[in-house]
C-alpha positions as CSV (number, residue, x, y, z in Angstrom):
1,M,-22.3,15.8,-3.3
2,P,-26.0,14.7,-3.6
3,K,-27.2,11.8,-1.5
4,M,-25.9,8.5,-2.9
5,T,-28.2,6.1,-4.5
6,T,-25.7,3.4,-5.6
7,L,-26.3,-0.1,-4.3
8,M,-24.2,-0.5,-1.2
9,P,-23.3,-3.4,1.1
10,S,-25.8,-3.6,3.9
11,V,-25.6,-1.9,7.3
12,K,-25.6,-5.4,8.8
13,W,-22.5,-6.3,6.8
14,A,-20.7,-3.1,7.7
15,L,-21.4,-3.2,11.4
16,T,-20.7,-7.0,11.7
17,L,-17.3,-6.6,9.9
18,L,-16.4,-3.4,11.8
19,I,-17.3,-4.7,15.2
20,S,-15.8,-8.2,14.8
21,C,-12.4,-6.7,13.7
22,L,-12.3,-4.3,16.6
23,V,-13.5,-6.7,19.3
24,L,-11.1,-9.5,18.2
25,R,-8.2,-7.1,18.1
26,F,-9.1,-5.7,21.5
27,I,-9.3,-9.3,23.0
28,S,-5.9,-10.2,21.4
29,L,-4.0,-7.3,23.1
30,S,-3.2,-9.3,26.3
31,L,-2.9,-12.7,24.7
32,Y,0.7,-12.6,23.5
33,P,3.9,-11.0,24.7
34,L,5.7,-7.9,23.5
35,M,8.0,-9.3,20.8
36,D,11.4,-8.3,19.6
37,T,12.4,-6.1,18.2
38,T,10.0,-3.2,17.7
39,E,7.2,-3.8,20.3
40,A,9.6,-4.8,23.0
41,R,12.0,-1.9,22.2
42,Y,9.3,0.7,22.4
43,G,7.5,-0.9,25.3
44,E,10.7,-0.8,27.3
45,M,11.2,2.9,26.5
46,A,7.6,3.5,27.8
47,R,8.2,1.4,30.9
48,I,11.4,3.4,31.7
49,M,9.5,6.7,31.1
50,F,6.8,5.5,33.5
51,E,9.3,4.3,36.1
52,T,11.6,7.4,36.0
53,G,8.9,10.0,35.5
54,N,10.9,11.5,32.7
55,W,8.2,12.4,30.2
56,I,10.4,14.6,28.0
57,T,13.1,12.3,26.5
58,P,12.4,8.7,25.7
59,M,15.3,6.6,26.9
60,F,16.9,3.7,25.0
61,D,18.2,2.4,28.3
62,Y,18.7,4.0,31.7
63,D,20.7,7.2,31.1
64,I,20.8,6.7,27.4
65,P,18.5,9.1,25.5
66,F,16.6,7.8,22.5
67,W,16.8,10.5,19.7
68,G,15.3,8.4,17.0
69,K,11.6,9.4,17.4
70,P,9.4,12.1,19.1
71,P,7.6,11.0,22.3
72,I,4.0,10.3,21.5
73,F,4.5,6.6,21.2
74,T,6.0,6.4,24.7
75,W,3.5,8.8,26.1
76,L,0.7,6.5,24.9
77,S,2.0,3.3,26.5
78,S,3.2,5.2,29.6
79,V,-0.4,6.4,30.1
80,G,-1.5,2.9,29.7
81,F,0.9,1.7,32.4
82,S,-0.4,4.4,34.7
83,L,-4.0,3.2,34.3
84,F,-3.6,-0.5,34.0
85,G,-0.2,-1.5,35.4
86,I,2.8,-2.8,33.5
87,N,1.4,-5.4,31.1
88,E,0.9,-6.1,27.4
89,F,-2.7,-4.8,27.4
90,A,-1.7,-1.5,29.0
91,A,1.1,-1.0,26.5
92,R,-1.1,-1.7,23.5
93,V,-4.6,-0.4,24.2
94,P,-3.8,3.4,23.9
95,H,-2.5,2.7,20.4
96,L,-5.6,0.8,19.5
97,I,-7.7,3.7,20.8
98,V,-5.8,6.0,18.4
99,G,-6.5,3.6,15.6
100,V,-10.2,3.7,16.4
101,G,-9.8,7.5,16.2
102,V,-8.6,7.2,12.7
103,I,-11.6,5.0,11.8
104,W,-13.9,7.6,13.3
105,L,-12.3,10.4,11.3
106,T,-12.7,8.5,8.0
107,Y,-16.3,7.5,9.0
108,Q,-17.2,11.1,9.6
109,L,-15.7,12.3,6.3
110,A,-17.5,9.6,4.3
111,K,-20.8,10.2,6.0
112,D,-20.6,13.9,5.4
113,Y,-19.3,13.8,1.8
114,F,-21.7,11.0,0.6
115,Q,-24.5,12.3,2.8
116,S,-25.1,8.7,4.0
117,T,-24.5,7.0,7.3
118,L,-24.2,3.7,5.4
119,S,-21.3,5.1,3.4
120,G,-19.6,6.1,6.6
121,L,-20.0,2.6,8.0
122,F,-18.9,1.1,4.7
123,T,-15.7,3.2,4.8
124,A,-15.0,2.3,8.5
125,A,-15.5,-1.4,7.8
126,V,-13.1,-1.3,4.9
127,L,-10.4,0.4,7.0
128,A,-10.9,-1.8,10.1
129,S,-10.7,-4.9,8.0
130,T,-7.5,-3.9,6.2
131,V,-5.2,-6.5,7.6
132,S,-2.2,-4.3,8.3
133,F,-4.2,-1.4,9.7
134,I,-6.0,-3.5,12.4
135,V,-2.8,-5.4,13.3
136,L,-0.6,-2.3,13.5
137,S,-3.2,-0.2,15.4
138,G,-2.9,-2.6,18.3
139,A,0.9,-2.6,18.3
140,V,3.4,-0.5,20.3
141,M,4.7,1.5,17.3
142,T,4.9,5.0,16.1
143,D,2.9,4.6,12.9
144,T,-0.6,4.7,14.4
145,A,-0.2,8.1,15.9
146,L,1.4,9.3,12.7
147,T,-1.5,8.0,10.7
148,F,-4.0,9.8,13.0
149,S,-2.1,13.0,12.6
150,I,-2.0,12.9,8.8
151,A,-5.7,11.8,8.6
152,L,-6.7,14.7,10.8
153,S,-4.8,17.2,8.6
154,M,-5.9,15.8,5.3
155,I,-9.6,15.5,6.3
156,S,-9.5,19.0,7.9
157,F,-8.0,20.5,4.8
158,W,-10.7,19.0,2.6
159,Q,-13.5,20.2,4.9
160,A,-11.9,23.7,5.0
161,W,-11.7,23.6,1.2
162,R,-15.4,22.9,1.1
163,N,-16.1,25.8,3.5
164,K,-17.4,23.5,6.2
165,G,-16.3,25.8,9.0
166,K,-13.3,27.8,10.3
167,H,-12.5,25.3,12.9
168,W,-11.4,22.8,10.2
169,G,-8.6,25.2,9.3
170,Y,-7.2,25.2,12.8
171,L,-7.6,21.4,13.1
172,F,-5.4,21.2,10.0
173,F,-2.5,22.8,11.9
174,V,-3.3,20.7,15.0
175,G,-2.8,17.6,12.8
176,L,0.6,19.0,11.6
177,A,1.7,19.6,15.2
178,L,0.7,16.1,16.3
179,G,2.6,14.7,13.4
180,M,5.7,16.5,14.5
181,L,5.3,14.9,17.9
182,S,4.5,11.5,16.4
183,K,7.3,11.1,13.9
184,G,8.7,14.5,13.1
185,P,8.9,16.4,9.8
186,L,8.0,13.2,7.9
187,A,4.3,14.1,8.6
188,I,4.6,17.5,7.0
189,V,6.5,16.0,4.0
190,L,3.8,13.4,3.4
191,I,1.0,15.9,3.7
192,G,2.9,18.4,1.6
193,I,3.4,15.8,-1.2
194,S,-0.3,15.0,-1.3
195,L,-1.5,18.6,-1.3
196,T,1.1,20.0,-3.7
197,I,0.3,17.4,-6.4
198,W,-3.4,18.0,-6.0
199,L,-3.3,21.8,-5.8
200,I,-1.2,22.4,-8.9
201,P,-3.7,21.4,-11.6
202,N,-6.7,23.6,-12.5
203,G,-5.3,26.5,-10.5
204,R,-6.5,25.1,-7.2
205,W,-3.5,26.6,-5.5
206,K,-5.0,30.1,-5.9
207,R,-7.5,29.4,-3.2
208,L,-4.9,28.1,-0.8
209,W,-4.3,31.4,1.0
210,D,-8.0,32.0,1.6
211,I,-9.1,28.7,3.1
212,L,-6.6,28.3,5.9
213,P,-5.9,30.6,8.9
214,W,-2.2,30.9,8.2
215,G,-1.4,33.4,10.9
216,Y,-3.2,32.0,13.9
217,G,-2.9,28.4,12.5
218,T,0.8,28.6,12.4
219,L,0.8,30.0,16.0
220,V,-1.3,27.0,17.1
221,F,1.2,24.6,15.3
222,L,4.2,26.3,17.0
223,V,2.6,26.3,20.5
224,I,1.8,22.6,20.3
225,S,5.0,21.3,18.7
226,V,8.0,23.6,19.5
227,P,8.1,23.4,23.3
228,W,8.9,19.7,23.4
229,Y,11.6,20.0,20.7
230,A,13.2,23.0,22.6
231,I,13.1,21.2,26.0
232,A,14.4,17.9,24.5
233,E,17.4,19.7,23.0
234,Y,18.1,21.5,26.3
235,R,17.9,18.2,28.2
236,T,20.1,16.2,25.8
237,P,22.1,18.5,23.5
238,G,22.7,16.9,20.1
239,F,19.1,15.6,19.7
240,L,18.1,18.0,16.9
241,D,21.2,17.4,14.8
242,Y,20.8,13.6,15.0
243,F,17.0,13.6,14.5
244,I,16.7,16.2,11.8
245,V,19.8,15.6,9.8
246,G,20.4,11.9,10.5
247,E,16.9,10.5,10.7
248,H,15.3,12.7,8.0
249,I,18.1,13.2,5.5
250,K,20.9,10.6,5.7
251,R,18.5,7.7,6.5
252,F,16.5,8.7,3.5
253,I,19.2,9.1,0.9
254,V,21.9,6.8,2.1
255,S,21.0,3.1,1.6
256,G,22.3,1.0,4.5
257,W,23.0,4.2,6.5
258,Q,25.4,3.3,9.3
259,G,24.7,6.3,11.5
260,D,21.9,4.7,13.4
261,L,22.7,4.8,17.1
262,Y,20.1,2.3,18.1
263,G,20.2,-0.6,15.7
264,T,20.8,-1.2,12.0
265,A,19.2,0.4,9.0
266,H,16.5,-1.7,7.2
267,E,18.1,-1.9,3.8
268,R,15.7,-2.8,1.0
269,T,15.7,-2.5,-2.8
270,R,14.4,0.8,-3.8
271,G,10.8,0.6,-4.9
272,T,10.0,-2.2,-2.4
273,I,7.5,0.1,-0.8
274,W,5.0,-0.6,-3.7
275,V,5.1,-4.4,-2.9
276,Y,4.6,-3.6,0.8
277,A,1.6,-1.4,-0.3
278,L,-0.1,-4.2,-2.2
279,I,0.3,-6.5,0.8
280,S,-0.6,-3.9,3.4
281,M,-3.9,-3.0,1.7
282,L,-5.2,-6.6,1.5
283,P,-7.9,-7.8,1.1
284,W,-8.8,-4.6,-0.8
285,S,-5.8,-4.0,-3.1
286,P,-7.2,-6.4,-5.7
287,L,-10.5,-4.4,-5.9
288,L,-8.5,-1.2,-6.3
289,I,-6.5,-2.7,-9.1
290,W,-9.6,-4.1,-10.8
291,Q,-11.3,-0.7,-10.6
292,W,-8.3,0.9,-12.2
293,I,-8.3,-1.6,-15.0
294,R,-12.0,-1.0,-15.6
295,S,-11.4,2.8,-15.8
296,I,-8.7,2.3,-18.4
297,K,-11.0,0.0,-20.5
298,E,-13.7,2.7,-20.3
299,D,-11.3,5.4,-21.1
300,K,-12.0,7.2,-17.9
301,D,-9.9,8.5,-15.0
302,I,-10.3,8.1,-11.3
303,E,-11.7,11.6,-10.9
304,E,-15.1,11.5,-12.4
305,S,-16.2,14.2,-9.9
306,A,-16.1,18.0,-10.5
307,D,-14.8,18.7,-6.9
308,G,-11.6,16.7,-7.3
309,F,-12.4,14.3,-4.4
310,G,-11.2,11.2,-6.2
311,S,-7.8,12.7,-7.1
312,Y,-7.5,14.1,-3.6
313,L,-7.8,10.6,-2.1
314,L,-5.5,9.1,-4.7
315,F,-2.6,11.5,-4.0
316,W,-3.2,11.1,-0.3
317,M,-2.9,7.4,-0.7
318,L,0.1,7.4,-3.0
319,S,2.2,10.0,-1.1
320,P,4.0,7.4,1.2
321,M,4.9,5.2,-1.8
322,L,6.0,8.2,-3.9
323,L,8.3,9.4,-1.0
324,F,9.7,6.0,0.0
325,S,10.3,4.8,-3.6
326,F,13.6,6.7,-3.3
327,S,14.5,5.2,0.1
328,G,16.4,2.0,0.8
329,N,15.6,2.1,4.5
330,I,12.0,1.2,4.8
331,L,9.5,-1.0,6.7
332,A,6.1,-2.4,5.7
333,S,4.5,-0.2,8.4
334,Y,5.5,2.9,6.4
335,V,2.4,2.3,4.2
336,M,0.0,2.8,7.1
337,P,-0.6,6.6,6.6
338,A,-2.0,5.7,3.1
339,L,-4.7,3.3,4.5
340,P,-7.4,5.8,5.5
341,A,-7.3,7.3,2.0
342,M,-7.4,3.8,0.5
343,A,-10.6,3.0,2.4
344,L,-12.2,6.2,1.3
345,L,-11.1,5.6,-2.3
346,V,-12.7,2.1,-2.3
347,V,-16.0,3.6,-1.4
348,H,-15.6,6.5,-3.7
349,L,-14.9,4.2,-6.7
350,H,-17.8,2.0,-5.8
351,T,-20.1,5.1,-6.1
352,Q,-18.6,5.9,-9.5
353,R,-18.4,2.3,-10.9
354,P,-20.3,-0.1,-8.6
355,L,-19.1,-3.7,-8.1
356,A,-21.2,-6.6,-7.0
357,T,-21.7,-6.3,-3.3
358,W,-20.8,-9.9,-2.6
359,L,-17.2,-9.0,-3.5
360,Y,-17.0,-7.0,-0.3
361,K,-17.5,-10.1,1.8
362,A,-13.8,-10.6,1.2
363,G,-13.4,-8.3,4.3
364,F,-14.4,-11.2,6.5
365,I,-11.0,-12.7,5.7
366,T,-9.6,-10.4,8.2
367,P,-11.5,-11.5,11.4
368,I,-10.8,-15.1,10.3
369,L,-7.1,-14.3,10.1
370,L,-7.2,-12.5,13.5
371,I,-8.7,-15.6,15.1
372,A,-6.1,-17.8,13.5
373,L,-3.3,-15.4,14.6
374,I,-4.7,-15.2,18.2
375,S,-4.9,-19.0,18.3
376,A,-1.4,-19.5,17.0
377,M,0.0,-17.1,19.6
378,Q,-2.1,-18.5,22.5
379,F,-1.3,-22.1,21.8
380,D,2.3,-21.6,20.8
381,W,1.8,-22.9,17.3
382,V,4.3,-20.3,16.1
383,T,7.6,-19.3,17.6
384,K,7.4,-16.0,19.5
385,R,10.5,-13.8,19.6
386,S,10.2,-12.9,23.2
387,E,11.9,-13.5,26.5
388,D,8.7,-13.5,28.6
389,K,8.6,-17.3,29.4
390,I,12.3,-17.7,30.4
391,L,12.0,-14.6,32.5
392,A,8.8,-15.8,34.1
393,V,10.9,-18.8,35.3
394,W,13.5,-16.3,36.6
395,K,10.9,-14.3,38.6
396,Q,9.9,-17.5,40.4
397,Q,13.4,-18.1,41.7
398,P,13.9,-17.2,45.4
399,E,17.2,-15.6,44.6
400,A,16.0,-13.4,41.8
401,T,15.7,-10.1,43.8
402,Q,19.1,-10.5,45.4
403,S,21.1,-11.6,42.3
404,D,22.2,-10.0,39.0
405,L,20.7,-11.1,35.7
406,F,22.9,-11.3,32.6
407,Y,22.6,-12.2,28.9
408,L,25.6,-13.4,27.0
409,H,26.3,-12.0,23.6
410,K,23.1,-9.9,23.2
411,R,20.4,-8.8,25.5
412,P,17.0,-8.7,23.6
413,F,14.7,-5.7,24.2
414,S,12.1,-8.1,25.5
415,G,14.8,-9.2,28.0
416,Q,14.9,-5.7,29.3
417,Y,11.2,-5.3,29.4
418,Y,10.3,-8.5,31.1
419,S,13.0,-8.1,33.7
420,S,11.9,-4.5,34.4
421,G,15.3,-3.3,33.2
422,K,17.3,-5.6,35.5
423,A,18.9,-7.7,32.7
424,K,22.3,-6.6,31.6
425,Q,24.5,-7.6,28.6
426,R,27.8,-9.4,29.1
427,V,30.3,-10.3,26.4
428,A,31.1,-14.0,25.6
429,D,34.7,-13.6,26.8
430,V,33.9,-14.0,30.5
431,S,37.4,-13.3,31.5
432,T,36.7,-9.6,30.9
433,W,34.0,-9.3,33.5
434,L,33.7,-12.5,35.6
435,P,36.7,-11.8,37.9
436,L,35.0,-8.5,38.9
437,Q,31.7,-10.1,39.6
438,E,30.9,-10.2,43.3
439,K,27.2,-11.0,43.6
440,P,25.5,-14.3,42.7
441,F,24.0,-14.0,39.2
442,F,21.5,-15.6,36.8
443,M,22.6,-16.1,33.2
444,V,20.3,-16.6,30.2
445,Q,22.1,-18.3,27.4
446,S,21.8,-20.6,24.5
447,A,21.3,-24.3,25.4
448,Q,24.2,-25.1,23.2
449,D,26.5,-22.6,25.0
450,T,29.2,-24.4,27.0
451,T,30.7,-21.4,28.7
452,Q,32.2,-22.2,32.1
453,Y,32.1,-19.8,35.0
454,D,35.3,-20.6,36.9
455,Q,35.1,-20.8,40.7
456,W,31.3,-20.3,40.6
457,D,28.9,-23.1,41.6
458,C,26.4,-23.0,38.7
459,E,23.2,-25.0,38.2
460,Q,20.4,-24.9,35.5
461,R,17.2,-23.6,36.9
462,G,15.0,-23.7,33.7
463,K,14.9,-24.3,30.0
464,I,12.5,-22.7,27.5
465,G,13.0,-23.6,23.9
466,K,16.6,-23.0,22.9
467,E,17.4,-21.0,26.1
468,V,18.5,-22.0,29.6
469,L,18.5,-20.1,32.8
470,I,21.6,-20.8,34.9
471,Y,22.1,-19.7,38.5
472,C,25.7,-19.2,39.8
473,Q,26.8,-18.5,43.4
């Protein structure tokens, strides 16, 4: 594509927005606890991996394997624990670094395609200021690594398509392999949807066999991805059946699937993913919709480029929504793999049909929201679903190391994490376990709970919100 001459937002705007979003997110990593359920759940798995040295199978609890996801999310946080100790910053910062990697990939593609450093910075700033992207990138979740893997494959495919070098073909297969280790076959399905829809028109598929190193590339894919799957099945037989059949077939087609071993399915009305997409792409989704309306009024399509770049980005962006439109078990974070394509598409549409540059100042909504979010967390203006404070009181007790620690009814994942795995769950019917209890124990329970621990001398040691810490001896 020739060097772009369209009026663009300034370098100062792009750098200020990009840096402010990244710096604020970096600062925020240690300012609030791992919260239930997702972050605390995955953070505890990473803590157990770090503690036990079992880097093959993520563990739901000690001696209970977690078959729901491949290991990259636990590897990332476990590496963080190895470098910085067990704390919130260490759990989150590797995921943010991966998010920065996604921003760098999109920057490089925009810079190369539009032959403009400013275009690269424009794209990077749009992606970094997408509210859901910058928030999820600094969270202990599986979606950031999946997004990086898909972005690597999609960008590599495009560069290979444009004959930018043989190495791009191999990087395409590296991205597929990393996707398999990030979230499994879902990565291949999403990439496959994007490419299939784009390749079918205009006979593009005829070039497919020439642009990728299918033989050696497939070997690279297998060497990177297969060993972990084989070892994981060997270590815990049954993993492949649950993960492939349960997580990737039954979870997808059975609304409210009850086979989940580790929680409950997230049942939503089919099609909700499109609502999630509009919200996740803020503050840029209104601009995309407006550009689409303008193209309809002008009787044009989104392509307007002979090489197919616009439709390539469009199908990449739409693939998660197309797939999950048929699923009743979804989360808002499932939109995240679409966000790099969305940022590239915003810039591409601006080159085709420029908007007033002042509209892009809407991106500064995101750092303002980050400041508000950090402040709300830091000063307890919002309720945090975490056991960090009540367990901080527990750690201060002189008997903590010599006594058991229990939760009545349900033990939150953050209760596991902030007690370093010591907290155990006990049922409300104390007659089933109390007669067998020999050691003194701490109990975390609701302040309204009137449970009596017969023949034990109990006293309240602390109260945080609606929870109390009781010591019985």
